[in-house]
C-alpha positions as CSV (number, residue, x, y, z in Angstrom):
1,M,0.1,0.2,0.2
2,A,1.5,3.4,-0.8
3,T,2.1,5.5,2.3
4,D,2.8,8.7,0.4
5,A,1.3,11.1,-2.1
6,E,4.0,10.3,-4.7
7,G,4.0,6.7,-4.1
8,W,-0.3,6.8,-4.3
9,I,0.2,8.7,-7.6
10,E,2.5,6.2,-9.2
11,A,0.3,3.4,-8.2
12,F,-2.7,5.2,-9.5
13,A,-0.9,5.8,-12.8
14,R,0.1,2.3,-13.2
15,A,-3.3,1.3,-12.6
16,L,-4.5,3.7,-15.4
17,G,-1.9,2.3,-17.8
18,L,0.0,5.8,-17.7
19,D,3.4,7.0,-16.7
20,A,3.1,9.0,-13.4
21,P,3.6,12.9,-13.8
22,S,7.4,14.1,-13.7
23,A,8.3,16.4,-10.8
24,P,7.8,19.4,-13.0
25,E,4.4,18.2,-14.2
26,R,3.6,17.7,-10.4
27,E,4.6,21.4,-9.5
28,A,2.7,22.8,-12.2
29,I,-0.3,20.8,-11.4
30,L,-0.3,21.7,-8.0
31,A,0.3,25.6,-8.9
32,L,-2.8,25.3,-10.9
33,A,-4.8,23.8,-8.2
34,G,-3.3,26.5,-5.8
35,V,-4.7,29.1,-8.4
36,A,-8.2,27.6,-8.5
37,A,-8.1,26.9,-4.5
38,H,-7.2,30.8,-3.5
39,A,-9.5,32.0,-6.3
40,S,-12.4,30.6,-5.3
41,E,-12.8,27.1,-2.8
42,R,-10.7,24.5,-2.2
43,T,-13.2,22.1,-3.9
44,A,-12.3,24.3,-7.2
45,A,-8.9,22.8,-7.4
46,P,-9.4,19.3,-8.4
47,L,-12.2,20.2,-10.6
48,A,-9.8,22.6,-12.3
49,C,-7.1,19.9,-12.8
50,W,-9.8,17.5,-14.4
51,L,-11.1,20.1,-16.7
52,A,-7.7,21.1,-17.6
53,A,-7.1,17.3,-18.4
54,R,-10.2,17.0,-20.2
55,A,-9.4,20.0,-22.6
56,G,-6.1,18.5,-23.4
57,L,-4.1,21.4,-22.0
58,D,-0.5,20.9,-20.4
59,P,-0.4,21.9,-16.6
60,E,1.5,25.1,-17.1
61,A,-0.8,26.5,-19.8
62,A,-3.7,25.5,-17.7
63,R,-1.9,27.5,-14.7
64,A,-1.3,30.6,-17.0
65,L,-5.1,30.3,-18.1
66,A,-6.7,29.9,-14.6
67,G,-4.7,33.0,-13.3
68,R,-6.1,35.0,-15.9
69,I,-10.0,34.2,-15.0
70,E,-11.8,36.7,-13.4
71,V,-15.5,36.1,-12.5
72,E,-17.9,38.5,-12.2
73,P,-20.0,39.3,-9.0
74,G,-22.4,36.5,-8.8
75,G,-20.0,34.3,-10.6
76,A,-22.6,34.3,-13.6
77,H,-20.0,34.9,-16.5
78,P,-16.5,33.9,-15.7
79,H,-14.1,35.2,-18.7
80,P,-10.2,35.3,-19.2
81,G,-9.1,38.6,-17.8
82,G,-6.0,40.6,-19.2
83,D,-7.0,40.4,-23.2
């Protein structure tokens, strides 16, 4: 049984038939999760990572995009800011 996060992720990746993320990829994924969690609620972190993966974005591109997201009051119309 994996006892730490890295071991668990490696075991999960093997179960999925994938390579585990590299150290730089892990850092970028955690940075994306941090942006999402600090911009709204902690529950946004795993969902943002899932959405980025579904969109086929690499973790750094997803983090950069997440850092530009601005949500209008009430959260009705999120849009990328700064463009």
